[in-house]
C-alpha positions in Angstrom: -49.2 -5.8 30.0 -45.2 -5.2 29.0 -42.5 -6.1 30.8 -40.3 -2.8 33.1 -37.9 -1.5 32.0 -34.8 -2.5 33.3 -33.1 0.4 35.7 -30.0 2.8 33.6 -26.7 0.7 34.8 -26.4 3.8 37.5 -29.2 3.0 39.5 -28.5 -0.8 39.8 -26.4 -1.3 42.9 -24.4 -4.5 42.0 -23.1 -1.9 38.9 -21.8 0.4 41.6 -20.6 -2.1 44.0 -18.5 -3.6 40.6 -17.4 -0.7 39.2 -16.4 1.0 42.6 -13.9 -2.4 43.1 -12.3 -2.1 40.0 -11.8 1.5 40.5 -10.2 0.7 43.7 -8.2 -2.0 41.9 -6.9 1.1 39.8 -6.3 3.3 42.2 -3.9 0.0 44.3 -2.3 -0.8 41.1 0.9 1.4 41.3 1.1 0.7 45.0 0.8 -3.0 44.5 3.4 -3.0 41.5 6.2 -1.0 43.6 5.9 -3.4 46.4 5.6 -6.4 44.4 2.4 -7.9 45.1 -0.8 -8.4 43.0 -4.1 -7.3 44.4 -5.1 -11.0 45.3 -1.0 -11.8 46.4 -2.1 -8.1 49.1 -5.4 -10.0 50.2 -3.5 -13.0 51.2 -1.1 -11.2 52.8 -3.6 -9.9 54.6 -5.5 -12.5 55.8 -1.9 -13.7 57.2 -1.5 -10.5 58.6 -4.7 -11.5 60.8 -3.7 -14.7 61.4 -0.9 -16.2 60.2 -0.5 -20.1 59.7 -3.7 -20.5 57.7 -4.5 -23.2 55.3 -4.6 -22.3 51.5 -8.9 -23.8 52.7 -8.8 -21.3 55.5 -7.7 -18.4 53.1 -9.9 -19.2 50.3 -12.8 -19.0 52.8 -11.6 -15.5 54.2 -11.3 -14.5 51.2 -14.6 -15.4 49.6 -12.3 -17.2 46.8 -11.7 -21.0 45.3 -9.0 -22.3 47.1 -7.5 -22.9 42.9 -7.5 -19.4 43.0 -5.0 -18.7 46.2 -2.6 -21.8 45.8 -1.4 -19.7 42.2 -1.5 -16.7 44.8 0.3 -18.4 47.3 2.7 -20.2 45.3 4.4 -16.9 43.8 3.9 -14.8 47.2 6.3 -18.0 48.2 9.0 -17.6 45.1 9.2 -13.7 46.1 9.6 -14.3 49.6 6.8 -13.2 51.3 5.3 -17.1 52.8 6.4 -20.2 53.7 4.3 -23.2 52.7 4.5 -25.9 55.5 3.3 -29.8 56.2 0.3 -29.4 59.1 1.9 -30.8 61.8 -1.7 -31.9 62.9 -2.9 -33.0 59.6 0.0 -33.5 56.8 -2.7 -33.4 54.3 -3.2 -29.1 55.4 -0.7 -27.2 53.7 0.0 -24.0 56.3 0.8 -20.4 55.1 2.7 -18.8 57.0 4.4 -15.3 56.7 8.5 -14.6 56.8 10.0 -11.7 58.5 9.7 -10.1 54.1 5.8 -10.9 54.2 5.7 -9.0 57.8 7.7 -6.2 56.9 5.4 -5.5 53.8 2.2 -4.9 56.4 4.4 -1.4 57.4 4.4 -0.6 53.8 0.7 -1.0 52.9 -0.1 1.7 54.6 -0.3 3.8 51.7 -3.3 1.7 49.9 -5.7 3.3 52.5 -4.2 6.8 52.8 -4.8 7.3 48.7 -8.2 5.8 49.6 -9.4 8.3 52.2 -7.4 10.8 49.9 -9.1 9.9 46.6 -12.8 9.4 47.8 -13.4 12.1 48.8 -14.9 10.8 52.3 -13.9 11.4 55.9 -12.5 8.5 57.8 -16.1 8.2 60.3 -17.9 7.8 56.8 -15.5 5.0 55.0 -16.2 3.5 58.6 -18.9 3.8 57.9 -19.4 3.0 54.2 -18.0 -0.5 55.1 -20.1 -1.4 57.8 -22.9 -0.9 55.8 -21.0 -2.8 52.9 -20.2 -5.9 55.2 -24.0 -6.3 56.3 -25.3 -6.4 52.3 -22.5 -9.0 51.8 -23.3 -10.7 55.2 -27.4 -10.8 54.1 -26.9 -11.8 50.5 -24.2 -14.8 52.2 -27.1 -15.7 54.5 -29.5 -15.8 51.5 -27.6 -17.9 49.5 -26.9 -20.7 52.0 -30.8 -20.4 52.1 -31.2 -21.6 49.0 -32.5 -24.8 47.9 -29.5 -27.0 46.5 -30.0 -27.8 42.7 
């Protein structure tokens, strides 16, 4: 019995997601460069725009990244004046990250990212919203599956 042939790359959902993420990053890069932030820094700022005063761990959890990835991004954001770090008043082992006025002002300037995605995707706003909701369902289903896997 022969093994089934692997699917061509364009038939693999994982590759479509991966290559789309790369394409979005390439689209955003010139605009983010003009704003003075990287994509990871933009994600950190986005998490803080949703809820300020988050710890490094909380930001990492929100972005599904490791704290060791977030810490250097936060340090660069702090050096650029977008955020400030301070020890928690309730637990001094925790470092909270707070937006500065410069960090809050940047939020308005990031609308160009959504505009560019909409303009270049060929999708309508309702289609992009529906696609995003489906992607979130997929992400949650995969997270749930990973959480149920037995630990090695």
